[in-house]
N, CA, C and O atoms as a GROMACS GRO file, in nm:
protein
  416
    1UNK      N    1  -2.373  -2.127  -0.387
    1UNK     CA    2  -2.375  -2.228  -0.294
    1UNK      C    3  -2.307  -2.197  -0.180
    1UNK      O    4  -2.219  -2.111  -0.171
    2UNK      N    5  -2.356  -2.282  -0.072
    2UNK     CA    6  -2.297  -2.240   0.032
    2UNK      C    7  -2.213  -2.379   0.060
    2UNK      O    8  -2.259  -2.491   0.034
    3UNK      N    9  -2.075  -2.353   0.122
    3UNK     CA   10  -1.990  -2.437   0.134
    3UNK      C   11  -1.991  -2.532   0.289
    3UNK      O   12  -1.946  -2.474   0.388
    4UNK      N   13  -2.038  -2.661   0.302
    4UNK     CA   14  -2.002  -2.716   0.446
    4UNK      C   15  -1.887  -2.805   0.428
    4UNK      O   16  -1.833  -2.836   0.321
    5UNK      N   17  -1.854  -2.845   0.553
    5UNK     CA   18  -1.728  -2.932   0.589
    5UNK      C   19  -1.781  -3.028   0.651
    5UNK      O   20  -1.879  -3.008   0.723
    6UNK      N   21  -1.714  -3.173   0.631
    6UNK     CA   22  -1.798  -3.316   0.714
    6UNK      C   23  -1.715  -3.327   0.844
    6UNK      O   24  -1.608  -3.273   0.873
    7UNK      N   25  -1.770  -3.386   0.892
    7UNK     CA   26  -1.738  -3.432   1.046
    7UNK      C   27  -1.649  -3.453   1.064
    7UNK      O   28  -1.607  -3.412   1.172
    8UNK      N   29  -1.553  -3.531   0.974
    8UNK     CA   30  -1.431  -3.576   1.013
    8UNK      C   31  -1.351  -3.447   1.029
    8UNK      O   32  -1.264  -3.441   1.116
    9UNK      N   33  -1.381  -3.316   0.929
    9UNK     CA   34  -1.307  -3.205   0.917
    9UNK      C   35  -1.352  -3.096   1.044
    9UNK      O   36  -1.304  -2.984   1.062
   10UNK      N   37  -1.444  -3.156   1.116
   10UNK     CA   38  -1.511  -3.078   1.260
   10UNK      C   39  -1.424  -3.136   1.322
   10UNK      O   40  -1.335  -3.078   1.384
   11UNK      N   41  -1.440  -3.271   1.312
   11UNK     CA   42  -1.356  -3.337   1.451
   11UNK      C   43  -1.201  -3.313   1.487
   11UNK      O   44  -1.149  -3.327   1.597
   12UNK      N   45  -1.125  -3.264   1.337
   12UNK     CA   46  -0.975  -3.248   1.302
   12UNK      C   47  -0.984  -3.102   1.401
   12UNK      O   48  -0.943  -3.107   1.517
   13UNK      N   49  -1.023  -3.014   1.361
   13UNK     CA   50  -1.067  -2.881   1.432
   13UNK      C   51  -1.036  -2.898   1.545
   13UNK      O   52  -0.927  -2.870   1.594
   14UNK      N   53  -1.169  -2.965   1.624
   14UNK     CA   54  -1.200  -2.973   1.793
   14UNK      C   55  -1.084  -3.103   1.808
   14UNK      O   56  -1.099  -3.146   1.922
   15UNK      N   57  -1.000  -3.162   1.754
   15UNK     CA   58  -0.926  -3.252   1.800
   15UNK      C   59  -1.031  -3.364   1.868
   15UNK      O   60  -0.991  -3.411   1.975
   16UNK      N   61  -1.126  -3.400   1.834
   16UNK     CA   62  -1.192  -3.483   1.847
   16UNK      C   63  -1.192  -3.681   1.793
   16UNK      O   64  -1.184  -3.708   1.674
   17UNK      N   65  -1.197  -3.747   1.855
   17UNK     CA   66  -1.164  -3.852   1.797
   17UNK      C   67  -1.270  -3.916   1.724
   17UNK      O   68  -1.229  -3.977   1.625
   18UNK      N   69  -1.374  -3.919   1.739
   18UNK     CA   70  -1.475  -3.917   1.638
   18UNK      C   71  -1.546  -3.889   1.612
   18UNK      O   72  -1.565  -3.794   1.687
   19UNK      N   73  -1.675  -3.899   1.507
   19UNK     CA   74  -1.787  -3.848   1.482
   19UNK      C   75  -1.888  -3.806   1.582
   19UNK      O   76  -1.927  -3.690   1.597
   20UNK      N   77  -1.930  -3.919   1.656
   20UNK     CA   78  -2.026  -3.888   1.756
   20UNK      C   79  -2.026  -3.804   1.875
   20UNK      O   80  -2.117  -3.769   1.950
   21UNK      N   81  -1.874  -3.775   1.875
   21UNK     CA   82  -1.857  -3.696   2.007
   21UNK      C   83  -1.894  -3.526   1.902
   21UNK      O   84  -1.942  -3.422   1.947
   22UNK      N   85  -1.850  -3.555   1.758
   22UNK     CA   86  -1.851  -3.439   1.669
   22UNK      C   87  -2.003  -3.387   1.704
   22UNK      O   88  -2.023  -3.269   1.735
   23UNK      N   89  -2.102  -3.481   1.697
   23UNK     CA   90  -2.250  -3.488   1.674
   23UNK      C   91  -2.321  -3.441   1.835
   23UNK      O   92  -2.429  -3.383   1.841
   24UNK      N   93  -2.270  -3.463   1.913
   24UNK     CA   94  -2.290  -3.423   2.040
   24UNK      C   95  -2.267  -3.288   2.066
   24UNK      O   96  -2.343  -3.217   2.132
   25UNK      N   97  -2.146  -3.250   2.005
   25UNK     CA   98  -2.093  -3.061   2.012
   25UNK      C   99  -2.130  -3.002   1.969
   25UNK      O  100  -2.131  -2.884   2.003
   26UNK      N  101  -2.209  -3.069   1.816
   26UNK     CA  102  -2.307  -2.964   1.748
   26UNK      C  103  -2.451  -2.965   1.791
   26UNK      O  104  -2.533  -2.884   1.748
   27UNK      N  105  -2.477  -3.051   1.871
   27UNK     CA  106  -2.608  -3.070   1.930
   27UNK      C  107  -2.613  -2.944   2.004
   27UNK      O  108  -2.676  -2.841   1.979
   28UNK      N  109  -2.493  -2.988   2.152
   28UNK     CA  110  -2.530  -2.906   2.266
   28UNK      C  111  -2.474  -2.746   2.223
   28UNK      O  112  -2.477  -2.658   2.309
   29UNK      N  113  -2.424  -2.717   2.086
   29UNK     CA  114  -2.417  -2.552   2.059
   29UNK      C  115  -2.508  -2.532   1.945
   29UNK      O  116  -2.496  -2.428   1.880
   30UNK      N  117  -2.604  -2.629   1.912
   30UNK     CA  118  -2.730  -2.553   1.838
   30UNK      C  119  -2.701  -2.521   1.695
   30UNK      O  120  -2.736  -2.420   1.635
   31UNK      N  121  -2.604  -2.658   1.634
   31UNK     CA  122  -2.496  -2.612   1.489
   31UNK      C  123  -2.581  -2.756   1.428
   31UNK      O  124  -2.541  -2.868   1.462
   32UNK      N  125  -2.683  -2.741   1.349
   32UNK     CA  126  -2.738  -2.808   1.271
   32UNK      C  127  -2.700  -2.919   1.189
   32UNK      O  128  -2.633  -2.874   1.095
   33UNK      N  129  -2.711  -3.043   1.182
   33UNK     CA  130  -2.625  -3.113   1.071
   33UNK      C  131  -2.761  -3.110   0.912
   33UNK      O  132  -2.883  -3.099   0.905
   34UNK      N  133  -2.657  -3.127   0.820
   34UNK     CA  134  -2.741  -3.130   0.688
   34UNK      C  135  -2.648  -3.249   0.621
   34UNK      O  136  -2.526  -3.258   0.605
   35UNK      N  137  -2.760  -3.338   0.586
   35UNK     CA  138  -2.747  -3.425   0.544
   35UNK      C  139  -2.749  -3.453   0.396
   35UNK      O  140  -2.851  -3.429   0.332
   36UNK      N  141  -2.626  -3.511   0.331
   36UNK     CA  142  -2.610  -3.494   0.170
   36UNK      C  143  -2.532  -3.680   0.153
   36UNK      O  144  -2.420  -3.720   0.184
   37UNK      N  145  -2.642  -3.746   0.097
   37UNK     CA  146  -2.618  -3.894   0.084
   37UNK      C  147  -2.574  -3.960   0.221
   37UNK      O  148  -2.673  -3.971   0.295
   38UNK      N  149  -2.450  -4.012   0.283
   38UNK     CA  150  -2.451  -4.080   0.358
   38UNK      C  151  -2.332  -4.002   0.477
   38UNK      O  152  -2.291  -4.048   0.584
   39UNK      N  153  -2.304  -3.876   0.412
   39UNK     CA  154  -2.264  -3.779   0.493
   39UNK      C  155  -2.329  -3.678   0.585
   39UNK      O  156  -2.410  -3.598   0.538
   40UNK      N  157  -2.301  -3.678   0.698
   40UNK     CA  158  -2.352  -3.548   0.754
   40UNK      C  159  -2.237  -3.392   0.720
   40UNK      O  160  -2.116  -3.408   0.705
   41UNK      N  161  -2.291  -3.274   0.714
   41UNK     CA  162  -2.193  -3.195   0.678
   41UNK      C  163  -2.242  -3.092   0.759
   41UNK      O  164  -2.353  -3.117   0.806
   42UNK      N  165  -2.193  -2.982   0.791
   42UNK     CA  166  -2.192  -2.871   0.889
   42UNK      C  167  -2.113  -2.752   0.825
   42UNK      O  168  -2.006  -2.752   0.766
   43UNK      N  169  -2.220  -2.630   0.862
   43UNK     CA  170  -2.176  -2.506   0.826
   43UNK      C  171  -2.065  -2.458   0.893
   43UNK      O  172  -2.086  -2.417   1.007
   44UNK      N  173  -1.918  -2.451   0.836
   44UNK     CA  174  -1.832  -2.358   0.889
   44UNK      C  175  -1.834  -2.267   0.990
   44UNK      O  176  -1.778  -2.273   1.100
   45UNK      N  177  -1.920  -2.163   0.930
   45UNK     CA  178  -1.964  -2.053   0.982
   45UNK      C  179  -1.969  -2.038   1.135
   45UNK      O  180  -1.902  -1.962   1.206
   46UNK      N  181  -2.081  -2.144   1.178
   46UNK     CA  182  -2.112  -2.205   1.280
   46UNK      C  183  -2.058  -2.244   1.356
   46UNK      O  184  -2.077  -2.215   1.474
   47UNK      N  185  -1.956  -2.340   1.307
   47UNK     CA  186  -1.854  -2.374   1.381
   47UNK      C  187  -1.740  -2.301   1.470
   47UNK      O  188  -1.711  -2.319   1.589
   48UNK      N  189  -1.696  -2.232   1.395
   48UNK     CA  190  -1.631  -2.055   1.421
   48UNK      C  191  -1.719  -1.997   1.500
   48UNK      O  192  -1.669  -1.956   1.604
   49UNK      N  193  -1.817  -1.982   1.489
   49UNK     CA  194  -1.893  -1.879   1.620
   49UNK      C  195  -1.880  -1.957   1.701
   49UNK      O  196  -1.814  -1.920   1.798
   50UNK      N  197  -1.937  -2.101   1.701
   50UNK     CA  198  -1.926  -2.171   1.895
   50UNK      C  199  -1.795  -2.160   1.949
   50UNK      O  200  -1.768  -2.156   2.069
   51UNK      N  201  -1.710  -2.157   1.849
   51UNK     CA  202  -1.542  -2.165   1.917
   51UNK      C  203  -1.520  -2.034   1.990
   51UNK      O  204  -1.470  -2.005   2.099
   52UNK      N  205  -1.579  -1.962   1.886
   52UNK     CA  206  -1.525  -1.772   1.943
   52UNK      C  207  -1.622  -1.760   2.076
   52UNK      O  208  -1.577  -1.718   2.182
   53UNK      N  209  -1.737  -1.794   2.062
   53UNK     CA  210  -1.818  -1.753   2.214
   53UNK      C  211  -1.763  -1.696   2.327
   53UNK      O  212  -1.754  -1.580   2.367
   54UNK      N  213  -1.723  -1.821   2.374
   54UNK     CA  214  -1.630  -1.778   2.532
   54UNK      C  215  -1.534  -1.640   2.540
   54UNK      O  216  -1.530  -1.555   2.629
   55UNK      N  217  -1.441  -1.652   2.382
   55UNK     CA  218  -1.392  -1.510   2.379
   55UNK      C  219  -1.435  -1.396   2.376
   55UNK      O  220  -1.376  -1.297   2.417
   56UNK      N  221  -1.573  -1.402   2.314
   56UNK     CA  222  -1.650  -1.282   2.245
   56UNK      C  223  -1.707  -1.218   2.442
   56UNK      O  224  -1.704  -1.109   2.499
   57UNK      N  225  -1.762  -1.388   2.491
   57UNK     CA  226  -1.778  -1.319   2.650
   57UNK      C  227  -1.710  -1.246   2.746
   57UNK      O  228  -1.746  -1.152   2.816
   58UNK      N  229  -1.584  -1.316   2.736
   58UNK     CA  230  -1.492  -1.290   2.831
   58UNK      C  231  -1.457  -1.106   2.767
   58UNK      O  232  -1.441  -1.006   2.836
   59UNK      N  233  -1.455  -1.117   2.631
   59UNK     CA  234  -1.393  -0.947   2.627
   59UNK      C  235  -1.512  -0.861   2.639
   59UNK      O  236  -1.491  -0.740   2.632
   60UNK      N  237  -1.645  -0.904   2.657
   60UNK     CA  238  -1.762  -0.804   2.684
   60UNK      C  239  -1.717  -0.808   2.800
   60UNK      O  240  -1.630  -0.721   2.808
   61UNK      N  241  -1.730  -0.871   2.908
   61UNK     CA  242  -1.718  -0.837   3.032
   61UNK      C  243  -1.588  -0.804   3.061
   61UNK      O  244  -1.569  -0.768   3.177
   62UNK      N  245  -1.489  -0.807   2.983
   62UNK     CA  246  -1.358  -0.703   3.040
   62UNK      C  247  -1.373  -0.564   2.989
   62UNK      O  248  -1.355  -0.466   3.061
   63UNK      N  249  -1.408  -0.558   2.851
   63UNK     CA  250  -1.408  -0.422   2.821
   63UNK      C  251  -1.531  -0.407   2.757
   63UNK      O  252  -1.543  -0.466   2.649
   64UNK      N  253  -1.648  -0.326   2.809
   64UNK     CA  254  -1.765  -0.378   2.747
   64UNK      C  255  -1.840  -0.268   2.648
   64UNK      O  256  -1.944  -0.279   2.583
   65UNK      N  257  -1.735  -0.145   2.667
   65UNK     CA  258  -1.766  -0.069   2.584
   65UNK      C  259  -1.646  -0.072   2.451
   65UNK      O  260  -1.642   0.011   2.359
   66UNK      N  261  -1.567  -0.171   2.466
   66UNK     CA  262  -1.456  -0.170   2.342
   66UNK      C  263  -1.472  -0.302   2.250
   66UNK      O  264  -1.430  -0.337   2.139
   67UNK      N  265  -1.546  -0.351   2.340
   67UNK     CA  266  -1.531  -0.556   2.294
   67UNK      C  267  -1.530  -0.520   2.161
   67UNK      O  268  -1.424  -0.520   2.100
   68UNK      N  269  -1.667  -0.479   2.089
   68UNK     CA  270  -1.657  -0.459   1.894
   68UNK      C  271  -1.525  -0.442   1.842
   68UNK      O  272  -1.481  -0.517   1.755
   69UNK      N  273  -1.451  -0.335   1.895
   69UNK     CA  274  -1.366  -0.306   1.837
   69UNK      C  275  -1.193  -0.387   1.841
   69UNK      O  276  -1.082  -0.371   1.790
   70UNK      N  277  -1.277  -0.494   1.955
   70UNK     CA  278  -1.186  -0.568   1.984
   70UNK      C  279  -1.155  -0.672   1.904
   70UNK      O  280  -1.061  -0.706   1.832
   71UNK      N  281  -1.279  -0.718   1.941
   71UNK     CA  282  -1.317  -0.834   1.849
   71UNK      C  283  -1.296  -0.818   1.700
   71UNK      O  284  -1.254  -0.924   1.653
   72UNK      N  285  -1.314  -0.702   1.588
   72UNK     CA  286  -1.277  -0.701   1.506
   72UNK      C  287  -1.143  -0.662   1.488
   72UNK      O  288  -1.101  -0.703   1.379
   73UNK      N  289  -1.078  -0.612   1.537
   73UNK     CA  290  -0.966  -0.622   1.526
   73UNK      C  291  -0.895  -0.738   1.517
   73UNK      O  292  -0.814  -0.740   1.424
   74UNK      N  293  -0.900  -0.828   1.582
   74UNK     CA  294  -0.902  -0.972   1.663
   74UNK      C  295  -0.902  -1.048   1.498
   74UNK      O  296  -0.804  -1.087   1.432
   75UNK      N  297  -1.032  -1.051   1.466
   75UNK     CA  298  -1.096  -1.102   1.318
   75UNK      C  299  -1.022  -1.036   1.202
   75UNK      O  300  -1.043  -1.080   1.089
   76UNK      N  301  -0.947  -0.946   1.218
   76UNK     CA  302  -0.904  -0.921   1.084
   76UNK      C  303  -0.723  -0.923   1.132
   76UNK      O  304  -0.655  -0.847   1.063
   77UNK      N  305  -0.676  -0.971   1.200
   77UNK     CA  306  -0.560  -1.020   1.282
   77UNK      C  307  -0.466  -0.892   1.263
   77UNK      O  308  -0.349  -0.901   1.226
   78UNK      N  309  -0.530  -0.771   1.292
   78UNK     CA  310  -0.471  -0.686   1.302
   78UNK      C  311  -0.371  -0.692   1.487
   78UNK      O  312  -0.413  -0.638   1.589
   79UNK      N  313  -0.244  -0.768   1.473
   79UNK     CA  314  -0.201  -0.764   1.626
   79UNK      C  315  -0.150  -0.614   1.637
   79UNK      O  316  -0.200  -0.565   1.738
   80UNK      N  317  -0.076  -0.531   1.575
   80UNK     CA  318  -0.068  -0.417   1.649
   80UNK      C  319  -0.160  -0.327   1.706
   80UNK      O  320  -0.137  -0.271   1.814
   81UNK      N  321  -0.278  -0.307   1.629
   81UNK     CA  322  -0.395  -0.240   1.676
   81UNK      C  323  -0.444  -0.311   1.795
   81UNK      O  324  -0.422  -0.242   1.894
   82UNK      N  325  -0.507  -0.436   1.827
   82UNK     CA  326  -0.510  -0.501   1.908
   82UNK      C  327  -0.444  -0.468   2.052
   82UNK      O  328  -0.495  -0.425   2.155
   83UNK      N  329  -0.316  -0.505   2.021
   83UNK     CA  330  -0.221  -0.456   2.118
   83UNK      C  331  -0.238  -0.373   2.166
   83UNK      O  332  -0.256  -0.377   2.288
   84UNK      N  333  -0.242  -0.226   2.081
   84UNK     CA  334  -0.238  -0.098   2.123
   84UNK      C  335  -0.349  -0.040   2.195
   84UNK      O  336  -0.340   0.067   2.256
   85UNK      N  337  -0.460  -0.116   2.186
   85UNK     CA  338  -0.612  -0.077   2.224
   85UNK      C  339  -0.594  -0.131   2.389
   85UNK      O  340  -0.645  -0.082   2.490
   86UNK      N  341  -0.483  -0.272   2.374
   86UNK     CA  342  -0.532  -0.338   2.496
   86UNK      C  343  -0.446  -0.218   2.613
   86UNK      O  344  -0.476  -0.197   2.731
   87UNK      N  345  -0.351  -0.164   2.546
   87UNK     CA  346  -0.255  -0.097   2.655
   87UNK      C  347  -0.342   0.046   2.664
   87UNK      O  348  -0.358   0.100   2.773
   88UNK      N  349  -0.394   0.099   2.548
   88UNK     CA  350  -0.475   0.206   2.641
   88UNK      C  351  -0.572   0.169   2.701
   88UNK      O  352  -0.585   0.232   2.806
   89UNK      N  353  -0.671   0.075   2.680
   89UNK     CA  354  -0.710   0.044   2.797
   89UNK      C  355  -0.694  -0.010   2.902
   89UNK      O  356  -0.786  -0.013   2.984
   90UNK      N  357  -0.595  -0.054   2.922
   90UNK     CA  358  -0.535  -0.109   3.061
   90UNK      C  359  -0.443   0.034   3.125
   90UNK      O  360  -0.435   0.026   3.247
   91UNK      N  361  -0.396   0.119   3.086
   91UNK     CA  362  -0.381   0.262   3.126
   91UNK      C  363  -0.462   0.297   3.156
   91UNK      O  364  -0.447   0.358   3.262
   92UNK      N  365  -0.584   0.296   3.109
   92UNK     CA  366  -0.693   0.414   3.136
   92UNK      C  367  -0.734   0.328   3.274
   92UNK      O  368  -0.755   0.385   3.381
   93UNK      N  369  -0.742   0.191   3.258
   93UNK     CA  370  -0.796   0.159   3.433
   93UNK      C  371  -0.713   0.186   3.528
   93UNK      O  372  -0.755   0.226   3.636
   94UNK      N  373  -0.571   0.168   3.502
   94UNK     CA  374  -0.481   0.244   3.605
   94UNK      C  375  -0.514   0.396   3.684
   94UNK      O  376  -0.512   0.406   3.806
   95UNK      N  377  -0.535   0.478   3.617
   95UNK     CA  378  -0.523   0.591   3.606
   95UNK      C  379  -0.706   0.608   3.719
   95UNK      O  380  -0.813   0.548   3.712
   96UNK      N  381  -0.645   0.737   3.822
   96UNK     CA  382  -0.777   0.762   3.874
   96UNK      C  383  -0.892   0.795   3.748
   96UNK      O  384  -0.862   0.818   3.631
   97UNK      N  385  -1.003   0.791   3.793
   97UNK     CA  386  -1.128   0.816   3.731
   97UNK      C  387  -1.098   1.013   3.776
   97UNK      O  388  -1.054   1.054   3.884
   98UNK      N  389  -1.136   1.092   3.664
   98UNK     CA  390  -1.095   1.264   3.670
   98UNK      C  391  -1.255   1.298   3.743
   98UNK      O  392  -1.353   1.286   3.670
   99UNK      N  393  -1.270   1.332   3.853
   99UNK     CA  394  -1.380   1.421   3.907
   99UNK      C  395  -1.338   1.540   3.986
   99UNK      O  396  -1.276   1.576   4.086
  100UNK      N  397  -1.442   1.605   3.829
  100UNK     CA  398  -1.437   1.746   3.892
  100UNK      C  399  -1.458   1.792   4.009
  100UNK      O  400  -1.562   1.749   4.061
  101UNK      N  401  -1.385   1.878   4.082
  101UNK     CA  402  -1.451   1.965   4.207
  101UNK      C  403  -1.492   2.096   4.232
  101UNK      O  404  -1.426   2.197   4.207
  102UNK      N  405  -1.561   2.091   4.263
  102UNK     CA  406  -1.638   2.288   4.274
  102UNK      C  407  -1.616   2.343   4.427
  102UNK      O  408  -1.648   2.289   4.533
  103UNK      N  409  -1.552   2.465   4.402
  103UNK     CA  410  -1.497   2.488   4.494
  103UNK      C  411  -1.618   2.643   4.542
  103UNK      O  412  -1.651   2.734   4.466
  104UNK      N  413  -1.654   2.627   4.677
  104UNK     CA  414  -1.788   2.707   4.688
  104UNK      C  415  -1.725   2.877   4.684
  104UNK      O  416  -1.803   2.972   4.691
   0.00000   0.00000   0.00000
């Protein structure tokens, strides 16, 4: 069975003061609320996806061919690998692109 979290737990993650704000946030991010008795529950995976959406959008725009690798390093908390790849990508951007010349 899937684990769900309460709106109170989501409000702590988001640092919101009340459940109404959490409900609005969930609706804006297309996260369904699951009723269980008098409580509303949320899938924590969908909360995490919504929170990381802007980060993914940023790295996709900045590193279109390497964003998946960067994201996987981020998700596995491989700080050394993440920093190493960023340094490598930044150095590539600073170097002029090699264009072969043909001498007639």
